[in-house]
N, C-alpha and C positions, 0 to 999 in steps of 0.2 A: 882487397875488399871489394872491389869491382867484380872480380872474378867469380867471389863469391855469390855475391848477388846475382850475376848472370847465371851461376850455377843452381840457386836457389830457384830462380825464374824459370829456368829451362827445366827444372826437375818439376816445379807447380804446373809449367804448361804440359809437360809430358802426363802427369797425373789426369790433369782435366781432359787430356786428350784420349786417355785410355778411358776415363768415365763415359766421355762423349760415345767413344767407340763402342763401349759396352751397352749404353743406352740405346746406341742405333741399332746394333744387333738385336737387342731384345724387342725395339718395335719391329724390325723387319720380320724376325720370327714371329711376333703377335699378327703383323699383317699378312704373313704367308698362311697361318694358323686360320685367319679371318677368310682369307680368300678360299682357302680349301674349304672351309664350312659354308661359304657361300656356293662355291661350285657344286658342294654335295647338296645343298638345299635346291638349287637350281635343276639338277639333275633329279632331284626325287619330285620336284615340280614338273619338270617335263615328263617324267613316266606317267605321274596322276593325271595329266592333260591328256596324254595318249590313252590312258585307260579310258578317261570320260569320254574321249572322242569315239574310242571303239565301242564303249556302251550306248552311246547316243546312235551310232551307226548302227547298232544291234536292235536297238529299241525301233529306230526308221523301219527297219527291215521287218521287226514285227508286225508294226503298224501298216507297212504298204501288204503283207501277207494277208492280215487281217481285212483289209479293204478288198483286197482280189476276192478273198472268200465271201465276202458279204456281197460283192458285185455277182459273183457266181450265183450266189443264193437268191439274189434279186432276180436273175435271170432266170433261174429254174423256177421260181414263184409266178414270174410274168408268162413264161411259155403256157402253163396251163389257163392262165386269165385269158390269153389271146386265143387259145383254143377255144375256151369257152365263149369267149365272144364272137367267135367265127361260127359255131354252131348256134348262138343264140341268132344271129345273122342269117344263118342258112334255115332256120327251124321254120319261119313262115313260108318259105318256099318250099320245102320238104311238106309241109302240111296241106299247103296249096296243092300241090301234086298229089299227095294222098287223097285227098277229098275230091280232087278231080279224077283220080281213078276210080275211087269208089263211086263216084256219080257215073263215070262211063260204064262200069260192070253193072251198076243198077240199071242203067239203059240197056245194057246189052242184054241183060235177063229178063228185062220187060218186054224187050223186043222180042227175044227168043220165047218168051211165056205166051206172048200174044201171037205167034206164029203156030203154034202147037194146038 
């Protein structure tokens, strides 16, 4: 009778161990699937982050180029203004020179007219 009880206990223990092993294998399989899914999600996330970084760098490059063009345009607009300012600054001197030349020519003409 003791041997039968020991045999029944051993059989019950073996069944429980088998059920536990099956549950453990199922949990390991589920864990591996979850880890694989997690790794895939992380790979997608990393790829999207790289694409976002690339997009940001492209945007920054476009902004930089736009700013460079604006600076060039501003410089091109500034040059004529600076030239106009130089002309405006020289204009009184040119006019004074012109008037003094006119005055000298008139004086010369009057002197020559007076000599004749």
